[in-house]
C-alpha positions in Angstrom: 173.3 -71.5 -160.7 170.1 -70.2 -159.0 170.5 -66.8 -160.7 170.7 -68.4 -164.1 167.8 -70.8 -163.4 165.7 -67.7 -162.4 166.7 -65.9 -165.6 165.8 -68.9 -167.7 162.4 -69.3 -166.0 161.6 -65.5 -166.4 162.3 -65.9 -170.1 160.1 -69.1 -170.3 157.2 -67.4 -168.6 157.6 -64.1 -170.5 157.3 -66.0 -173.7 154.3 -67.9 -172.5 152.7 -64.7 -171.3 153.1 -63.1 -174.8 152.2 -66.1 -176.9 149.8 -68.2 -174.9 146.0 -68.0 -174.7 143.6 -67.3 -172.0 143.8 -65.2 -168.7 147.3 -64.1 -167.7 147.8 -66.5 -164.7 146.8 -69.4 -166.8 149.2 -68.5 -169.5 152.0 -68.3 -166.9 151.1 -71.6 -165.2 150.9 -73.3 -168.7 154.3 -72.0 -169.6 155.9 -73.2 -166.3 154.0 -76.7 -166.6 155.5 -77.1 -170.0 158.9 -76.3 -168.8 158.7 -78.8 -166.0 157.2 -81.5 -168.1 159.9 -81.0 -170.8 162.7 -81.1 -168.1 163.8 -77.6 -168.9 162.8 -76.6 -165.2 164.4 -79.4 -163.2 162.9 -81.2 -160.1 163.7 -79.4 -156.9 164.2 -76.1 -158.6 163.0 -73.1 -156.6 160.6 -70.9 -158.6 161.4 -67.1 -158.5 159.8 -65.2 -155.6 156.2 -63.9 -156.2 157.3 -60.2 -156.1 160.4 -60.6 -158.3 158.6 -62.5 -161.1 155.8 -60.0 -160.9 158.1 -57.0 -161.3 160.0 -58.7 -164.1 156.8 -59.5 -166.1 154.8 -56.3 -165.2 151.9 -58.2 -163.7 150.4 -58.2 -160.2 151.6 -60.4 -157.4 148.2 -61.9 -157.2 148.6 -63.1 -160.9 151.8 -64.9 -159.9 150.1 -66.4 -156.8 147.2 -67.7 -158.9 149.7 -69.2 -161.5 151.6 -71.0 -158.7 148.5 -72.1 -157.1 147.4 -73.8 -160.3 150.7 -75.7 -160.5 150.3 -76.8 -156.8 146.8 -78.1 -157.6 148.4 -80.1 -160.5 150.9 -81.5 -157.9 153.9 -80.1 -160.0 155.1 -77.7 -157.2 155.3 -77.7 -153.4 154.9 -74.4 -151.6 156.8 -73.9 -148.2 155.8 -70.9 -146.3 158.9 -68.8 -145.6 160.9 -70.8 -147.9 159.5 -70.6 -151.4 157.9 -72.8 -154.1 159.7 -75.7 -155.4 159.3 -78.1 -158.4 158.1 -81.2 -156.8 160.6 -84.2 -156.7 160.6 -87.6 -155.1 161.2 -87.1 -151.4 160.3 -83.5 -151.3 156.6 -84.2 -150.1 155.9 -84.2 -146.4 153.4 -86.4 -144.6 150.8 -83.7 -144.6 151.1 -83.5 -148.5 150.6 -87.2 -148.8 147.5 -87.3 -146.7 146.7 -90.1 -144.1 145.2 -93.4 -144.8 143.3 -95.8 -142.6 144.4 -98.8 -144.6 148.1 -99.7 -144.7 149.9 -101.2 -147.6 152.9 -102.0 -145.6 154.0 -105.7 -145.4 152.5 -107.8 -142.7 155.7 -107.9 -140.9 155.1 -104.4 -139.6 153.2 -104.0 -136.3 151.2 -100.9 -136.8 150.7 -98.4 -134.0 150.2 -95.6 -136.3 146.5 -95.8 -136.8 143.3 -95.4 -134.7 141.0 -98.0 -136.0 138.0 -100.0 -134.6 139.3 -102.9 -132.6 137.7 -106.2 -133.9 135.2 -107.8 -131.6 131.9 -109.7 -131.9 130.5 -107.7 -134.8 131.2 -110.3 -137.3 128.9 -112.8 -135.4 126.2 -110.2 -135.2 126.7 -109.5 -138.9 126.2 -113.2 -139.7 123.1 -113.3 -137.6 121.7 -110.0 -139.2 122.3 -111.2 -142.7 120.4 -114.5 -142.0 117.5 -112.5 -140.6 117.4 -110.2 -143.6 117.4 -113.1 -146.0 114.2 -114.2 -144.4 112.5 -110.9 -144.8 111.7 -110.2 -148.5 109.8 -106.9 -147.9 113.0 -105.2 -146.2 115.2 -106.8 -148.9 113.0 -105.2 -151.5 113.0 -101.9 -149.7 116.8 -101.7 -149.4 117.3 -102.6 -153.1 115.6 -99.4 -154.2 116.4 -95.8 -154.0 115.6 -94.2 -150.6 115.2 -90.5 -149.6 118.6 -88.8 -149.8 118.6 -88.0 -146.1 117.6 -91.6 -145.2 114.4 -93.4 -144.4 112.6 -91.9 -141.3 113.4 -95.1 -139.3 117.1 -94.6 -140.2 117.1 -91.1 -139.2 115.3 -91.9 -135.9 118.1 -94.4 -135.2 120.7 -91.8 -136.0 119.0 -89.4 -133.4 119.1 -92.0 -130.9 122.8 -92.6 -131.5 123.6 -88.9 -131.2 121.7 -88.4 -128.0 123.9 -87.4 -125.0 123.1 -85.7 -121.7 121.0 -82.7 -122.3 121.4 -82.9 -126.1 118.4 -84.6 -127.6 118.5 -84.4 -131.4 115.4 -84.4 -133.6 115.2 -87.0 -136.4 114.1 -84.4 -138.9 117.6 -82.8 -138.4 119.5 -86.0 -139.1 121.1 -86.9 -142.4 122.5 -90.4 -142.8 125.9 -90.7 -144.5 128.4 -93.3 -145.5 130.7 -92.7 -142.6 132.1 -89.7 -140.7 134.5 -88.7 -143.5 131.7 -88.7 -146.0 129.7 -86.6 -143.6 132.7 -84.1 -143.3 132.9 -84.0 -147.1 129.2 -83.3 -147.5 129.4 -80.5 -144.9 132.4 -78.9 -146.6 130.9 -79.2 -150.1 127.4 -78.2 -149.2 128.1 -75.2 -146.9 131.5 -73.8 -148.1 133.0 -72.8 -151.5 136.5 -72.9 -152.9 138.6 -70.1 -151.4 136.7 -70.1 -148.2 138.7 -70.1 -145.0 138.1 -72.8 -142.2 139.9 -72.5 -138.9 140.8 -75.6 -136.8 143.2 -76.8 -134.3 146.8 -76.3 -135.2 147.1 -80.2 -135.1 143.9 -81.7 -136.6 142.3 -84.7 -138.1 144.1 -85.5 -141.4 140.9 -86.2 -143.3 140.0 -82.6 -142.9 143.3 -81.6 -144.3 143.0 -83.9 -147.4 139.3 -82.8 -148.1 140.0 -79.1 -147.8 143.0 -79.6 -150.2 140.8 -81.3 -152.7 138.0 -78.7 -152.5 140.2 -75.6 -152.5 139.3 -74.6 -149.0 141.9 -72.7 -147.0 142.9 -73.9 -143.4 144.3 -71.9 -140.7 145.5 -73.6 -137.5 144.7 -72.1 -134.1 146.8 -72.2 -131.1 145.8 -74.8 -128.4 146.4 -75.5 -124.8 145.8 -78.6 -122.7 142.0 -78.3 -123.3 142.1 -77.7 -126.9 141.4 -74.8 -129.1 141.9 -71.3 -127.5 138.9 -68.9 -127.9 141.5 -66.0 -127.8 143.2 -67.5 -130.8 139.9 -68.0 -132.6 138.9 -64.3 -131.9 142.2 -63.0 -133.2 142.1 -65.0 -136.4 138.6 -63.8 -137.0 139.6 -60.2 -136.7 142.4 -60.5 -139.2 140.9 -63.0 -141.8 137.5 -63.6 -143.4 136.6 -66.9 -141.8 133.7 -69.0 -142.8 133.8 -71.9 -140.3 135.4 -73.5 -137.4 136.2 -77.3 -137.5 137.0 -78.8 -134.1 136.9 -82.0 -132.0 135.7 -81.0 -128.5 136.0 -84.4 -127.0 139.3 -86.5 -127.3 140.7 -84.2 -129.9 142.9 -86.0 -132.4 145.8 -86.3 -131.9 146.3 -84.3 -128.6 143.4 -86.2 -126.7 142.4 -82.7 -125.2 138.8 -82.2 -124.0 137.0 -78.8 -124.0 135.5 -77.8 -120.6 132.0 -76.5 -120.4 133.3 -72.9 -120.1 135.6 -73.5 -122.9 132.7 -74.8 -125.1 130.5 -71.8 -124.2 133.3 -69.5 -125.0 134.1 -71.0 -128.4 130.4 -70.9 -129.2 130.2 -67.2 -128.3 133.1 -66.2 -130.7 131.6 -68.2 -133.4 128.1 -66.4 -132.9 129.8 -63.0 -132.8 131.7 -63.6 -136.0 128.8 -65.6 -137.7 131.0 -68.7 -138.2 129.5 -72.2 -139.0 130.8 -74.9 -136.6 131.7 -78.4 -137.9 132.0 -80.5 -134.8 133.6 -84.0 -135.0 132.9 -86.5 -132.3 134.8 -89.4 -133.9 136.4 -90.7 -130.6 134.0 -88.8 -128.4 131.5 -91.6 -128.8 133.8 -93.7 -126.6 133.0 -91.4 -123.7 129.8 -92.5 -122.2 129.1 -89.5 -119.9 130.7 -86.8 -122.1 130.0 -83.1 -122.0 127.2 -81.7 -124.1 128.4 -81.0 -127.7 128.9 -77.6 -129.2 125.6 -78.4 -131.1 124.0 -77.9 -127.7 125.6 -74.4 -127.0 125.1 -73.1 -130.7 122.4 -75.2 -132.3 121.6 -72.7 -134.9 125.1 -72.9 -136.6 126.6 -76.4 -135.6 126.8 -79.4 -137.7 127.6 -82.4 -135.6 129.4 -85.2 -137.4 129.3 -88.7 -135.9 129.6 -92.4 -137.0 129.8 -96.0 -135.9 133.3 -96.4 -137.2 135.1 -96.2 -133.9 132.5 -97.8 -131.7 130.8 -100.5 -133.8 132.3 -101.4 -137.1 134.6 -99.4 -139.3 133.6 -101.3 -142.4 129.8 -100.7 -142.1 130.6 -97.0 -143.2 127.6 -95.6 -141.4 127.6 -92.0 -140.0 125.2 -89.2 -139.2 125.0 -85.5 -139.6 122.8 -83.4 -137.2 122.3 -79.8 -138.5 120.1 -76.7 -138.2 116.9 -77.2 -140.2 117.9 -74.2 -142.3 121.0 -76.0 -143.7 119.5 -79.4 -144.4 118.6 -78.9 -148.0 122.2 -77.8 -148.8 123.7 -80.8 -147.0 121.2 -83.1 -148.7 122.2 -81.6 -152.1 125.8 -82.3 -151.3 125.0 -85.9 -150.3 123.1 -86.4 -153.6 126.1 -85.1 -155.6 128.4 -87.7 -154.0 126.3 -90.9 -153.8 122.5 -90.1 -154.1 121.9 -91.7 -150.8 123.8 -93.4 -148.0 123.8 -97.2 -148.7 120.4 -98.6 -147.4 121.9 -102.1 -146.7 124.5 -100.9 -144.2 121.9 -98.4 -142.7 119.3 -101.3 -142.3 122.0 -103.2 -140.3 123.0 -100.2 -138.2 119.4 -99.2 -137.6 118.6 -102.7 -136.2 121.6 -102.8 -134.0 120.8 -99.4 -132.5 117.2 -100.4 -132.0 117.9 -103.9 -130.4 120.8 -102.8 -128.2 123.6 -104.6 -130.3 125.3 -101.2 -131.1 125.3 -100.2 -127.4 126.7 -103.6 -126.4 129.5 -103.3 -129.1 130.2 -99.8 -127.9 130.6 -101.0 -124.3 132.9 -103.8 -125.5 135.0 -101.3 -127.5 135.3 -99.1 -124.4 136.4 -102.0 -122.3 139.0 -103.3 -124.8 140.5 -99.8 -125.2 140.9 -99.6 -121.4 142.3 -103.2 -121.2 144.9 -102.7 -123.9 146.0 -99.4 -122.4 146.5 -101.0 -119.0 148.7 -103.6 -120.7 151.2 -101.1 -121.9 151.0 -98.0 -119.7 153.7 -99.1 -117.3 156.1 -99.3 -120.2 155.7 -95.7 -120.8 156.7 -94.7 -117.2 159.2 -91.8 -117.1 158.1 -90.5 -120.7 156.0 -87.2 -121.0 152.7 -88.1 -122.6 149.0 -87.2 -122.8 146.1 -89.4 -123.1 142.4 -89.7 -122.0 140.8 -92.7 -120.3 138.8 -93.6 -123.4 141.4 -92.5 -126.0 142.8 -95.3 -128.0 146.2 -93.7 -128.3 149.0 -92.0 -126.4 150.3 -88.6 -127.4 154.0 -88.8 -126.5 156.6 -86.1 -126.3 160.0 -86.8 -128.0 162.8 -85.7 -125.7 165.5 -83.3 -127.1 167.7 -83.5 -129.0 165.9 -86.2 -131.0 163.2 -85.6 -133.6 160.0 -87.6 -134.0 160.9 -88.4 -137.5 164.1 -90.0 -136.4 162.2 -92.1 -133.8 159.7 -93.0 -136.4 162.4 -94.1 -138.9 164.3 -96.1 -136.3 161.1 -98.0 -135.3 160.3 -98.7 -138.8 163.7 -100.4 -139.3 162.5 -102.7 -136.4 159.2 -103.3 -138.2 157.1 -101.0 -135.9 154.9 -98.0 -137.3 153.9 -94.9 -135.4 152.5 -91.5 -136.5 154.3 -88.2 -135.9 152.7 -84.8 -135.4 153.7 -83.9 -139.0 150.7 -85.9 -140.3 148.3 -83.8 -138.3 149.8 -80.3 -138.8 147.8 -77.5 -140.6 150.1 -75.4 -142.9 153.7 -75.3 -143.0 154.7 -73.9 -139.7 157.0 -75.9 -137.4 155.4 -78.8 -135.6 155.8 -80.0 -132.1 158.0 -83.2 -131.6 155.4 -85.7 -130.6 154.4 -89.3 -131.6 151.0 -90.8 -131.6 151.0 -94.4 -130.6 147.8 -96.4 -130.8 146.7 -99.6 -129.1 144.4 -100.5 -131.9 146.4 -103.0 -134.0 144.0 -105.6 -135.2 146.3 -108.6 -134.6 144.7 -109.1 -131.2 148.1 -110.4 -129.8 148.8 -108.9 -126.4 152.4 -109.9 -126.4 153.0 -108.1 -129.7 151.2 -105.1 -128.4 153.6 -104.9 -125.3 156.6 -105.6 -127.5 155.7 -102.7 -129.8 155.3 -100.3 -126.9 158.5 -101.5 -125.3 160.3 -100.9 -128.6 158.9 -97.4 -128.6 159.8 -96.7 -125.1 163.3 -98.0 -125.8 163.6 -95.8 -128.8 162.7 -92.8 -126.7 165.4 -93.5 -124.3 163.9 -95.4 -121.6 166.2 -97.9 -120.0 169.2 -97.1 -122.2 170.2 -93.7 -120.9 169.9 -92.5 -124.5 169.2 -89.0 -123.4 171.7 -88.9 -120.5 174.5 -86.3 -120.7 
């Protein structure tokens, strides 16, 4: 059957190649697309290998690759490294293909331990006060109802510099760009500094928002081997010697999902490799802001090539959507152009609120409350994980838990979902299509605020992983 399917498909694309219009790869992709949409090429069908189809049609392997790439962009096929390219069908997608969402559509009966979100606190009370103050200040209301400079008003950028300051790293306001949250800042950096087809290296397990954005922009990702500290400089060096790499994206402090933290020596080594190979560095401190006395950022060790991405989302309020980029002066105009192309300017209303909170100490207070609540909740459940192999950081809002053999993370995830509990597996964070480690990320950030439900959720997780039931006993 597979042989006949390949013969039929070769006939289809040969006809499209001879009768179609445009460049060769587009004629081929158009012919396969028509076959899929007409049902002639069935869902789940494996497309012919690149070399075989190229030989049959008398075209280059690169032409076939571009044709298959077009089909993948359209969502009609799914490529599996080492396995082939398949016509997409329901259930064929993996989590990394679907992307990761910070809002759940699941029914309310589910207790969600899958997402790291800001834990609600007193920010709603401060919002009410701030809105009342704004309502009585016509001049400020007038200012925030108008267009502002794309990088943000000078006062907003100064507040951003104050938020980004840490240890020896003292950012300059004129190197700060205000953005609508960290994800928007990442998107602006990718759009402004890279082009479709460029290669970005990152941790083998990385922030899902990067995976989604890179796919949308046509940027290639390569995962780097990691250890308990995070990305390995030797792995970065090796990839740079064998590929044309444009940038490194990494999270040096509380890496997501492994919770790793790069040491000073490791940060210096990573900066050295990036300098030797002329790489840009996109540095994300999403959860790093929860560490008060954190190590200096990569921006300190390689200031001429590092874009630091930060926000208030994990520390103050997720819904404000306020973030900051700190970049070398030479790159500011490109980043500002990317920002203009997405939203003209970051939202002045939320920036006004965030700036006021940074200036009057409210942001620092809410940050302290967030740090306290993360620690309090983790202390509530940590005893339930005794006997299990896991990693975490004092200020990390999640545990990175190994799934004992012979079970797989997806099985534990499915079992917990049947009991109305949600967790995330390593699959959602994996770069490329290589095998992923069998780990689960379990977060204490559920917004219900019910301590009993939190303990019940982690107790169910521990039970599913075999604690107390002898599930893994021989």
